[in-house]
FILUMTOR-37511 format. One record per residue (C-alpha): residue number from 1; residue in three letters; x, y, z. Coordinates in Angstrom, 2 decimals. Example, Ala and Ser with C-alpha at 12.3 -4.5 7.8 and 13.67 -1.06 7.14 Angstrom:
REM residues 2
pavex  vodo  east  north  up
1  ALA  12.30  -4.50  7.80;
2  SER  13.67  -1.06  7.14;
END
This chain:
REM residues 360
pavex  vodo  east  north  up
1  MET  -0.91  187.66  -238.11;
2  ARG  2.67  186.76  -237.34;
3  LYS  3.82  182.97  -237.27;
4  VAL  6.89  181.45  -236.00;
5  ASP  7.78  177.66  -236.75;
6  VAL  9.68  175.85  -234.25;
7  LYS  11.78  172.95  -235.42;
8  THR  12.53  170.74  -232.51;
9  GLY  12.07  167.06  -231.65;
10  ARG  8.38  167.85  -232.07;
11  SER  7.98  170.59  -234.41;
12  TYR  5.14  173.23  -233.68;
13  SER  3.94  176.70  -234.97;
14  ILE  3.30  179.92  -232.78;
15  TYR  0.79  182.31  -233.88;
16  ILE  0.66  185.88  -232.71;
17  GLU  -2.46  187.56  -233.62;
18  HIS  -5.20  189.86  -231.85;
19  GLY  -8.25  188.16  -231.02;
20  ILE  -6.82  184.50  -231.75;
21  ILE  -7.94  183.26  -228.41;
22  SER  -11.58  183.32  -229.60;
23  GLU  -10.52  180.98  -232.54;
24  THR  -8.58  178.36  -230.18;
25  GLY  -10.98  175.53  -231.37;
26  LYS  -10.03  175.99  -235.09;
27  TYR  -6.37  176.05  -234.40;
28  VAL  -6.44  173.25  -231.95;
29  ARG  -8.45  170.96  -234.19;
30  GLU  -5.89  171.52  -236.87;
31  ILE  -3.34  169.61  -234.97;
32  THR  -5.37  166.88  -232.98;
33  LYS  -7.92  164.43  -233.45;
34  ALA  -8.58  164.57  -229.61;
35  VAL  -12.16  164.04  -228.28;
36  ARG  -11.44  165.70  -224.92;
37  ALA  -9.73  168.92  -223.90;
38  VAL  -8.87  169.91  -220.40;
39  ILE  -8.50  173.56  -219.91;
40  ILE  -5.84  174.34  -217.07;
41  SER  -6.01  177.86  -215.69;
42  ASP  -5.82  179.94  -212.40;
43  THR  -8.09  181.98  -210.44;
44  ASN  -7.08  185.19  -212.04;
45  VAL  -7.31  184.24  -215.62;
46  ALA  -10.17  181.60  -215.81;
47  PRO  -12.86  184.17  -215.09;
48  LEU  -11.63  186.25  -217.93;
49  TYR  -10.98  183.88  -220.59;
50  ALA  -11.86  180.26  -219.85;
51  ALA  -15.44  180.44  -221.08;
52  CYS  -14.31  181.99  -224.51;
53  VAL  -11.79  179.28  -224.89;
54  GLN  -14.20  176.61  -223.88;
55  ASP  -16.93  177.91  -226.24;
56  SER  -14.51  177.79  -229.16;
57  LEU  -13.15  174.21  -228.44;
58  ASN  -16.89  173.19  -228.07;
59  GLU  -17.69  174.45  -231.26;
60  TYR  -15.13  172.57  -232.97;
61  GLY  -16.21  169.20  -231.48;
62  PHE  -14.26  168.94  -228.31;
63  GLU  -15.67  167.53  -224.97;
64  THR  -14.30  170.16  -222.49;
65  SER  -13.75  170.57  -218.88;
66  VAL  -11.91  173.33  -216.75;
67  PHE  -9.48  172.88  -213.88;
68  VAL  -8.79  175.88  -211.90;
69  PHE  -6.16  176.40  -209.32;
70  GLU  -5.45  179.19  -207.03;
71  ALA  -3.14  181.82  -208.49;
72  GLY  0.33  182.49  -207.36;
73  GLU  4.05  181.29  -207.69;
74  GLU  3.62  179.71  -204.22;
75  ARG  1.11  177.30  -205.89;
76  LYS  3.65  176.05  -208.32;
77  ARG  4.23  172.91  -206.38;
78  LEU  3.86  169.02  -206.93;
79  SER  0.67  169.29  -204.68;
80  THR  -1.04  171.57  -207.34;
81  VAL  0.13  169.00  -210.05;
82  GLU  -1.15  166.06  -208.17;
83  GLN  -4.64  167.76  -208.06;
84  MET  -4.51  168.19  -211.67;
85  TYR  -3.75  164.37  -212.15;
86  ALA  -6.77  163.59  -209.92;
87  PHE  -8.81  165.86  -212.27;
88  LEU  -7.59  164.15  -215.44;
89  ALA  -8.32  160.66  -214.02;
90  GLU  -11.79  161.69  -213.02;
91  HIS  -12.51  163.00  -216.60;
92  ASN  -11.03  159.97  -218.18;
93  ILE  -8.30  161.86  -220.04;
94  THR  -6.46  159.35  -222.40;
95  ARG  -3.21  159.66  -224.21;
96  GLY  -5.26  160.83  -227.35;
97  ASP  -6.52  163.70  -225.46;
98  ILE  -5.07  167.13  -224.89;
99  ILE  -4.52  169.73  -222.21;
100  VAL  -4.86  173.54  -223.00;
101  ALA  -2.79  175.87  -220.67;
102  LEU  -4.43  179.04  -220.26;
103  GLY  -2.62  181.52  -218.30;
104  GLY  0.91  182.89  -217.34;
105  GLY  4.12  181.20  -216.69;
106  VAL  3.08  179.35  -213.53;
107  THR  0.17  177.84  -215.27;
108  GLY  2.14  176.92  -218.33;
109  ASP  4.91  175.34  -216.58;
110  MET  2.58  173.23  -214.27;
111  ALA  0.11  172.27  -217.19;
112  GLY  3.22  171.44  -219.39;
113  PHE  4.51  169.33  -216.53;
114  ALA  1.17  167.59  -216.17;
115  ALA  0.94  166.95  -219.87;
116  ALA  4.53  165.58  -219.89;
117  THR  3.86  163.12  -217.19;
118  TRP  0.11  162.05  -217.41;
119  LEU  0.23  158.58  -219.14;
120  ARG  4.01  159.22  -219.77;
121  GLY  2.93  162.07  -221.98;
122  ILE  0.06  163.83  -223.71;
123  SER  -0.30  166.71  -226.06;
124  PHE  -0.68  170.17  -224.73;
125  VAL  -1.25  173.81  -226.20;
126  GLN  -0.04  176.97  -224.76;
127  ILE  -2.19  180.04  -224.67;
128  PRO  0.00  182.51  -222.68;
129  THR  -1.94  185.56  -221.19;
130  THR  0.94  187.53  -219.49;
131  LEU  3.73  189.39  -221.18;
132  LEU  6.39  187.19  -219.73;
133  SER  4.88  183.79  -220.82;
134  GLN  4.25  185.48  -224.32;
135  VAL  7.83  186.42  -224.82;
136  ASP  9.40  183.52  -223.07;
137  SER  8.08  180.64  -221.03;
138  SER  5.35  179.53  -223.36;
139  VAL  8.13  178.59  -225.85;
140  GLY  10.75  176.02  -225.71;
141  GLY  9.17  173.18  -223.94;
142  LYS  10.42  173.61  -220.41;
143  THR  8.13  172.37  -217.80;
144  ALA  8.55  172.39  -214.03;
145  VAL  7.55  173.04  -210.44;
146  ASP  9.37  174.66  -207.57;
147  LEU  10.64  172.85  -204.44;
148  SER  11.63  174.47  -201.07;
149  TYR  15.11  173.68  -202.26;
150  GLY  15.01  175.98  -205.35;
151  LYS  12.95  176.91  -208.44;
152  ASN  11.82  174.68  -211.20;
153  LEU  13.96  171.73  -209.80;
154  VAL  11.60  169.08  -210.74;
155  GLY  10.38  168.97  -214.43;
156  ALA  10.67  167.84  -217.87;
157  PHE  11.48  168.75  -221.50;
158  TRP  7.98  168.43  -223.33;
159  GLN  7.17  170.69  -226.29;
160  PRO  3.65  172.26  -226.84;
161  SER  1.95  171.20  -230.00;
162  LEU  0.73  174.64  -230.58;
163  VAL  1.39  178.22  -228.98;
164  LEU  -1.40  180.98  -229.44;
165  ILE  -0.34  184.39  -228.56;
166  ASP  -3.33  186.94  -228.30;
167  PRO  -1.90  190.42  -227.44;
168  ASP  -5.39  191.47  -226.44;
169  THR  -4.87  189.45  -223.31;
170  LEU  -2.36  192.01  -222.05;
171  THR  -5.07  194.66  -221.78;
172  THR  -6.46  193.07  -218.47;
173  LEU  -2.85  192.54  -217.16;
174  PRO  -2.04  194.66  -214.09;
175  ASP  0.85  197.09  -214.53;
176  ARG  3.11  195.34  -212.28;
177  PHE  2.82  192.20  -214.31;
178  MET  3.39  194.29  -217.58;
179  ARG  6.44  195.46  -215.98;
180  ASP  7.40  191.72  -214.94;
181  GLY  7.37  190.85  -218.62;
182  PHE  9.61  193.54  -219.43;
183  GLY  12.31  191.96  -217.15;
184  GLU  12.38  189.12  -219.88;
185  VAL  12.15  191.46  -222.92;
186  ILE  15.11  193.56  -221.62;
187  LYS  16.95  190.19  -221.21;
188  TYR  16.63  189.38  -224.83;
189  GLY  17.98  192.75  -225.78;
190  CYS  20.99  192.31  -223.48;
191  ILE  21.96  188.80  -224.76;
192  ARG  21.04  188.96  -228.50;
193  SER  19.72  192.23  -229.78;
194  LYS  21.35  195.44  -229.26;
195  ALA  18.72  196.91  -231.66;
196  LEU  15.67  195.68  -229.37;
197  PHE  17.71  197.13  -226.30;
198  GLU  18.13  200.46  -227.94;
199  ARG  14.42  200.60  -229.30;
200  LEU  13.20  200.03  -225.71;
201  ALA  15.44  202.76  -224.48;
202  ASP  14.60  205.42  -227.11;
203  GLU  10.84  204.70  -227.85;
204  ASP  8.22  205.71  -225.30;
205  SER  5.55  203.28  -226.58;
206  PRO  7.45  200.48  -228.55;
207  ASP  5.11  198.19  -230.65;
208  LEU  4.44  195.17  -228.40;
209  ASP  3.48  192.92  -231.34;
210  GLU  6.78  193.46  -232.67;
211  ILE  8.57  192.81  -229.43;
212  ILE  6.74  189.69  -228.81;
213  TYR  7.69  188.28  -232.16;
214  GLU  11.35  189.45  -231.98;
215  CYS  11.74  187.77  -228.43;
216  VAL  9.94  184.64  -229.57;
217  SER  11.95  184.38  -232.81;
218  ILE  15.12  184.71  -230.81;
219  LYS  14.15  182.03  -228.28;
220  ARG  13.13  179.81  -231.21;
221  ASP  16.67  180.11  -232.81;
222  VAL  18.38  179.30  -229.44;
223  VAL  16.10  176.32  -228.59;
224  GLU  16.32  174.92  -232.13;
225  ASN  20.08  174.73  -231.49;
226  ASP  19.93  173.33  -228.12;
227  GLU  16.70  171.96  -227.35;
228  ARG  17.82  170.02  -224.05;
229  ASP  19.64  172.92  -222.60;
230  THR  23.22  171.37  -222.89;
231  GLY  25.07  174.44  -224.29;
232  GLU  23.86  177.71  -226.11;
233  ARG  20.41  177.50  -224.54;
234  ALA  22.09  178.45  -221.29;
235  ILE  22.29  182.25  -222.50;
236  LEU  18.65  182.42  -221.95;
237  ASN  19.49  182.32  -218.16;
238  PHE  21.06  185.65  -218.16;
239  GLY  20.14  187.28  -214.61;
240  HIS  18.40  183.95  -213.78;
241  THR  21.03  182.43  -211.31;
242  PHE  20.87  185.52  -208.90;
243  GLY  17.12  186.01  -209.92;
244  HIS  16.11  182.65  -208.84;
245  ALA  18.05  183.01  -205.66;
246  LEU  16.28  186.24  -204.86;
247  GLU  12.79  184.49  -205.50;
248  LYS  13.98  181.78  -203.06;
249  LEU  14.90  184.26  -200.35;
250  TYR  11.64  186.06  -200.92;
251  LYS  10.01  182.67  -200.34;
252  TYR  8.44  183.00  -203.84;
253  SER  6.14  185.71  -202.63;
254  GLY  6.74  189.54  -202.79;
255  ILE  8.72  189.75  -205.84;
256  THR  7.90  188.53  -209.34;
257  HIS  10.06  186.57  -211.74;
258  GLY  10.83  189.45  -213.88;
259  GLU  11.61  191.74  -211.08;
260  ALA  14.02  189.15  -209.65;
261  VAL  15.75  188.63  -213.06;
262  ALA  16.16  192.22  -213.56;
263  ALA  17.83  192.90  -210.14;
264  GLY  19.94  189.78  -210.77;
265  ALA  20.98  190.76  -214.03;
266  LEU  22.04  194.22  -213.06;
267  LEU  23.99  193.12  -209.95;
268  LEU  25.71  190.59  -212.01;
269  THR  26.59  193.18  -214.65;
270  GLU  27.91  195.60  -212.21;
271  ILE  30.37  192.96  -210.82;
272  THR  31.55  191.78  -214.31;
273  GLU  32.13  195.40  -215.38;
274  ARG  34.15  195.92  -212.10;
275  LYS  36.14  192.78  -213.18;
276  GLY  36.81  194.13  -216.78;
277  MET  34.83  191.22  -218.24;
278  THR  32.00  193.77  -219.52;
279  ALA  32.33  196.94  -221.58;
280  PRO  32.37  200.07  -219.31;
281  GLY  28.99  201.73  -219.12;
282  THR  27.16  198.57  -219.78;
283  ALA  25.65  198.40  -216.30;
284  GLU  24.54  202.06  -216.37;
285  LYS  22.65  201.51  -219.50;
286  LEU  20.85  198.40  -218.04;
287  ARG  20.21  200.36  -214.85;
288  SER  18.57  203.25  -216.85;
289  LEU  16.43  200.90  -218.79;
290  LEU  15.19  199.04  -215.83;
291  ILE  14.09  202.24  -214.05;
292  LYS  12.29  203.20  -217.24;
293  TYR  10.19  200.07  -217.14;
294  GLY  9.66  200.23  -213.54;
295  LEU  11.90  197.27  -212.56;
296  PRO  13.87  197.03  -209.23;
297  THR  17.52  197.83  -209.35;
298  GLU  17.91  197.03  -205.60;
299  THR  16.82  194.26  -203.18;
300  PRO  17.34  194.27  -199.25;
301  TYR  19.59  191.17  -199.88;
302  THR  23.43  191.15  -199.91;
303  LEU  25.62  189.01  -202.11;
304  LYS  26.27  187.03  -198.70;
305  ASP  22.66  186.33  -198.82;
306  ILE  22.55  185.67  -202.41;
307  LEU  25.20  183.24  -203.13;
308  PRO  24.39  180.48  -200.67;
309  ALA  20.79  180.75  -202.15;
310  THR  22.22  179.69  -205.53;
311  SER  22.73  176.33  -204.11;
312  GLY  20.63  173.58  -205.84;
313  ASP  20.30  176.01  -208.98;
314  LYS  19.53  173.73  -211.84;
315  LYS  22.12  175.35  -214.00;
316  SER  24.99  173.70  -211.97;
317  SER  26.92  170.91  -213.52;
318  GLY  29.24  168.71  -211.48;
319  HIS  31.08  171.32  -209.20;
320  LYS  30.32  174.22  -211.44;
321  LEU  27.68  176.82  -211.81;
322  SER  27.26  178.40  -215.26;
323  PHE  26.72  182.28  -215.17;
324  VAL  25.88  184.33  -218.27;
325  PHE  27.97  187.54  -218.62;
326  LEU  27.67  190.39  -220.92;
327  ARG  30.58  191.47  -223.08;
328  ASN  28.56  194.26  -224.17;
329  ILE  24.66  194.96  -224.83;
330  GLY  23.67  192.28  -227.33;
331  ASP  26.75  190.09  -226.94;
332  CYS  27.06  187.63  -224.12;
333  PHE  28.93  184.59  -223.09;
334  ILE  28.61  181.48  -220.80;
335  TYR  31.05  181.38  -217.71;
336  PRO  31.35  178.59  -215.39;
337  VAL  32.57  179.05  -211.87;
338  ARG  33.53  176.58  -209.41;
339  ILE  30.81  176.33  -206.62;
340  SER  33.56  176.19  -204.14;
341  GLU  35.18  179.39  -205.57;
342  LEU  32.05  181.55  -205.72;
343  GLU  32.76  183.79  -202.86;
344  ASP  36.11  184.34  -204.00;
345  PHE  35.03  184.99  -207.42;
346  PHE  32.44  187.53  -206.54;
347  ASN  34.73  189.23  -203.88;
348  LEU  32.10  189.16  -201.13;
349  MET  32.36  192.19  -199.28;
350  GLY  28.71  192.39  -197.96;
351  LYS  27.71  194.84  -200.59;
352  LYS  24.00  195.29  -201.15;
353  SER  22.52  194.89  -204.43;
354  PRO  22.55  197.84  -206.81;
355  VAL  21.24  201.29  -205.72;
356  SER  17.74  202.71  -206.05;
357  LYS  14.66  201.48  -204.63;
358  ALA  13.91  197.99  -203.28;
359  VAL  11.24  195.79  -204.68;
360  GLY  7.69  196.52  -203.29;
END
């Protein structure tokens, strides 16, 4: 078993262990005296794991109920969270009870937001079941929903009380969503760990347990230094400004988060390399790794499409939008650009996103 302790405003532990999902009740009981536990999951994950989690919670004395919503990023809306509130009310969930988020990033974000806002805040546990949520979104306490204006615009910082990561859940994950997770894994190599990047490039079957542990540890270090995302934590957004814009252009359907981040990161790195801000050859190394892991290196959208879609991005501050650029693999920096100067900065030429095949 691997364990990562996170020391934030509310400290908690992350456990990484094969089969730990069947011991959910034991670990949750160690951190709460709650009487009731509500499992929140989606239509993809609930049929696979909800009964196992519910049985384990029941074994340790919890009164349990399960709320299931239709799977998909397009369901990550206030209307779905409102349905969660109704369910919590119907089941008399009090401030002393607990929510268990069982699923990928969409589930974790929405269940966490429901926990942050129900009765002004109740405890919740993350049980991430996708690679992307295991290496990234389940850690750090960011919860949110999407609006038509942009991704994750309504949310709250609300740290979980516990994170249980079971790599065995990845065996039921479709190939596309494993690739989706590697979009975030590669991000961590780009911004903080040249060794991780090179391991991904050199090894045919890198140790997933070790990859999850390394990514979680990197995020833990960053979040502990900047829990509320006012400084260093912005480096975790490498590729995300363009990535979120692409998700918006795709209307949150037809491209996954990891795919969008991958395409956005490559486009950005090509531009900064041409500008002399990034070491020569960096974009090609990134392109090769994305291709290896089946991630897109092109979209049908041009910079002319993407830049307006960055409006409303939550990483903007005042009249500036903060980008994360690479100096080299494993070394990044934050670079604010005035929103009024975005087009000049990126030298709009109507150029398409990087070469290769489009998403799909």
